[in-house]
C-alpha atoms as one frame of an Amber mdcrd trajectory, in Angstrom:
protein
 125.748  62.710 133.398 125.767  61.167 130.497 121.500  60.533 130.399 121.058
  64.408 131.277 123.167  65.654 128.175 121.139  63.179 125.962 117.784  64.002
 127.289 119.149  68.055 127.121 119.696  66.866 123.156 116.470  65.534 122.834
 114.789  67.932 123.882 116.739  70.462 121.759 116.078  68.583 118.605 112.312
  67.683 119.399 112.024  72.403 119.879 114.630  72.984 116.896 111.879  70.359
 114.754 109.117  72.198 115.546 110.616  75.455 114.504 111.328  73.941 111.348
 107.253  72.597 111.217 106.002  76.289 112.280 108.137  77.349 109.542 107.243
  75.743 106.781 103.723  75.495 108.339 103.997  80.336 107.966 105.365  79.063
 104.739 102.126  77.508 103.011 100.202  79.154 104.197 101.862  82.291 102.901
 102.401  80.812  99.571  98.353  80.433  99.411  97.552  83.651 100.570 100.394
  85.314  98.014  98.215  82.782  95.239  94.361  83.919  96.161  95.921  87.656
  96.011  96.917  86.902  92.687  93.904  85.749  91.802  91.517  88.529  93.352
  94.312  90.750  92.415  93.088  89.734  88.270  89.066  89.916  89.298  89.891
  93.221  89.817  91.580  94.070  87.001  89.302  92.659  84.652  86.845  94.406
  86.201  87.965  98.397  86.455  89.021  96.971  82.255  85.731  96.698  82.187
  84.865  99.553  83.796  86.895 101.729  82.180  86.914  99.832  78.223  90.865
 100.780  78.685  93.990  98.832  78.924  94.960  99.416  82.314  97.565  96.904
  82.361  98.895  96.789  79.386  98.472  93.230  77.939  96.965  94.823  74.517
  92.797  94.315  75.494  90.537  95.879  77.735  88.975  93.267  80.386
């Protein structure tokens, strides 16, 4: 019975490790997407401020 218990425990540990790896990968992907979104948002804001010649974000300059 002991060997079966060991096998079940090992299988469960492997499942949990795979889940942890998956979560880490998803977090990394989300962090990369967030960084890309921030860059795009900044470029869009600059283009909009330049087009409208208006300070939208309150940083004291347009563009």
